[in-house]
Residue, then its C-alpha position, 0 to 999 in steps of 0.5 A: x236908902x238901904x231898904x229902897x236900894x236893897x229891894x231893887x226899886x231903884x239903882x244907886x245911881x238913880x238914888x243919887x240923882x234923885x237925891x240931888x234933884x230933891x235938894x235942888x228943889x228944896x233950895x228953891x222952895x226955901x227962898x222967901x217971896x219978898x212980898x208975902x214971906x211964904x215959900x214959893x210953890x215949886x213947879x212939878x211935873x207928875x207922871x201921867x198915872x198920878x193925880x195932882x189933888x192939891x186943889x179940891x175942885x180939880x181933885x173932884x174932877x180928876x177922880x171922877x174922870x178916873x172912875x169913869x175911865x175904869x181905873x177902879x176895876x171892881x167899881x160899878x153902878x148899881x141902881x143909881x149909886x156906885x158900888x164895889x164888889x168885894x170879898x169878905x168873911x162870908x163871901x162876895x158882897x156888893x156894897x155901896x161906896x161911901x167916903x171912907x170906902x172911896x178913900x180906901x179904894x183911892x189909896x189902893x188903886x190911884x196914886x195921888x199927890x199934893x204939891x206943897x211949898x216944901x215939896x211933893x207929898x203923897x195924899x188922899x182926898x179929904x172925906x168931904x171931897x169924896x162926898x162931893x164925888x159920890x154926889x154925882x147923879x149919873x155915872x153913864x160911863x161906869x159899867x152897870x151891875x145888876x147883881x152878884x152871883x156865886x153860881x153860873x147863871x142861865x141866860x135867856x139866849x140859851x147860854x150860861x154865864x159861868x166864867x168868873x168876872x164881869x159879864x157885860x151882856x147880863x150885868x152880872x159879876x161872878x167871883x173866882x173860886x166858885x168851886x162848881x165844875x163847868x156845866x157842859x154845853x150839851x149834857x148827855x142823857x146819862x148826865x141829865x138822868x143822873x142829875x134828876x135821880x140824885x136830886x129827887x131820889x137822894x137829895x130830897x128823898x128823906x124829907x117826909x113830904x105830905x102825899x095823898x094817895x093817888x096824887x102827885x107829890x105837890x110839896x116835893x115838886x115845889x121843893x125842887x122848884x125852890x131849889x132851881x128858882x134862884x137860877x132862873x132870874x135871867x130867864x124869868x126877869x120878873x118877881x118870884x113868889x114867897x116860899x114857906x116851909x111848914x111842919x106840925x112838929x119841931x125836928x121834922x126838917x123844915x129848917x134843915x131844908x131851908x138851910x140846904x137852900x141857903x147853903x147852896x146859894x148863900x155859902x157861909x150866911x146864916x138864916x134871918x129872923x123876921x122882926x116883929x115891928x113893921x118898920x124893922x121889917x122894912x129896914x131888913x128888906x132894904x138891907x137884904x136888897x143892898x147885899x148880894x144874897x140871892x135867897x133870903x130865909x126867915x127862920x121860925x116865923x110866928x104862926x101867921x105871916x101878915x107883914x104888909x111891907x113883905x107882902x107888897x115887896x113880893x109884887x115889886x120889881x124894884x124896891x125904893x126905901x130910905x138908905x139907913x143912916x142917910x138922907x136919900x132914897x135908894x132903889x134896888x131890883x127885887x130879883x131874890x127868892x124870899x122864904x120862911x120856915x115855921x110850925x103850922x104857918x098860917x097866911x094873912x093879908x095878901x100872902x095866900x095869893x103870893x105864896x107857894x107851900x112846902x109842907x112836911x109831916x113825919x106823921x109819928x112822934x119824935x121826928x128828930x130821932x129818925x135814922x138811916x138817911x140817904x145822905x147822913x149829916x146832909x147839912x155838912x155834906x152840902x157845905x162840902x159838896x155845894x158845887x156838885x149839887x149846883x152842877x146837877x141843878x144847872x144840868x136840869x135847867x140846861x137840858x130844858x134850854x136845849x130842848x127848846x125852853x118850852x114854858x108850861x102855859x097851864x100854870x097861871x099864878x096872879x103876879x107870878x105867871x112868868x115864874x110859874x110857867x118857866x119853873x113849871x116847864x122845867x119840871x114838866x120836861x123832866x116828868x116831875x108832877x104835882x107842881x103848884x098842885x096844893x094851891x087850893x090849900x094855900x089859898x084856903x089858909x088865908x086867915x084874914x079871908x076866913x075871918x072876913x067870910x065868917x063876919x059877912x055870913x053873920x051879917x047876912x044871917x042877921x040883917x039879910x039885905x038890910x043896911x046897917x051903920x057900923x055903930x048899929x052893928x056894934x050895938x047889936x054885938x052886945x046882945x048877939x053872941x053869934x055876931x060877937x063871935x064873928x067879929x074879926x080880931x083887931x090888929x092891936x088886939x083891942x076892942x072895936x070902935x065905930x071908927x075902926x069897924x068902919x075902916x075895916x068895912x071900907x077896906x073890904x068893900x066890893x071884895x067877894x068871899x066864899x061860896x055863895x059869893x058875899x060882898x060888902x056894899x055901901x050907901x052914903x046918905x045925905x048926912x054922909x053916914x055909911x050904911x052897909x049891907x051884904x050882897x049875895x051872888x049866887x053862881 
């Protein structure tokens, strides 16, 4: 009584009236029902904003209506499930609702009561009730969340979303306290020049880019493209290629460059480790897409990247996978920038066609002992001046928008042309040359393609246009050192069998390699045996 009255929540008179009413209801509830011997349930009138969840079916419907009516201001539909936008130790996150999170949200936002024979008590729905609520297949009245951005986002209509909160037009949520100065609607020429000078001649200046005499610096241009790419998701509305930062020596700055990008777009988050197991890679992808990080960086990967799951993801606008710990699939938009760092990174599988290279090489021993940087301790500096760096990058994009947002149609990158033409257009507008100028070197780094070309050339040299079975080829390998050396390595490092070699050649049938072009062709005889030959196409 003292606490309630003393804090001013209720007056002494109202307290006495409430107490008298409670005693009266308690006396009514105490009268026994002669037929059942159970205290009678009192008749209670609840305020409009309080839900009576005494009966579970009613509770499910009432709480569902409350969600649809917007009683939970931070709850949205993401994909096909409800999600909450919340702020944790590592920044803003979007997490899917489960029964525990929903109960917590109800406790914080939705007064609920249960009527018992002995009076009215505050209550929460049971976990099974929350599971029934979350089982609803469609939430058509709940606002749809496309993503969470910790930075202003340029839109295709020429505007920039930079006010905190939910933006209905784009479906994006921006948290409070981003620490980024307002981006001007019409930046001056001086502001644009200062932004470009800072990024190129100060922020990226000290990295030892590979530059050949007389050629534009492709790796530095690609680094600038990586810096602006997360800002382009509403302009491109398509997938981004895989960026890999490679160097021949430790201490050259490859991880540092990745950490700068990660700090700008994922403040407080750490770089990731790419699992060796393919199933674990799939789980890592799903976990990352369920989160809010716009950039996912795998640090110090093995020398050759050839994960089929990661390669397939790069061309998917949406990723569908089994939710960890659950029994259903979830679908998530793939609007992220995927990156890695490594020493002399090589590409396998389909990565060469889907990747952009950023290579750095100091060219001297002990690159980690360098001094005299434009920005000393740039990693710490970036964490403290993140908003400043983002402002410069946004000014570059904004200036391009105001000039007509012309795309550079010269750039064609299979599966990523929309991104290449938008990013290329921005760089061309600011006079930055060399963008994607090292594509030929990247494609040439495809180790799987190189292995297959060597094998086809050996087959062509040995058999010309004559057909051979997989068994015959393996029999000849035992006596032909050239053919043995040309066999591609097996996936598990073991020995080739007739079956495994046949599968390899089946997967490569009809693909052209090298110059002159070589391709495998197959003829199946009446015994259903495959006979293989190499076809040459002289250009």
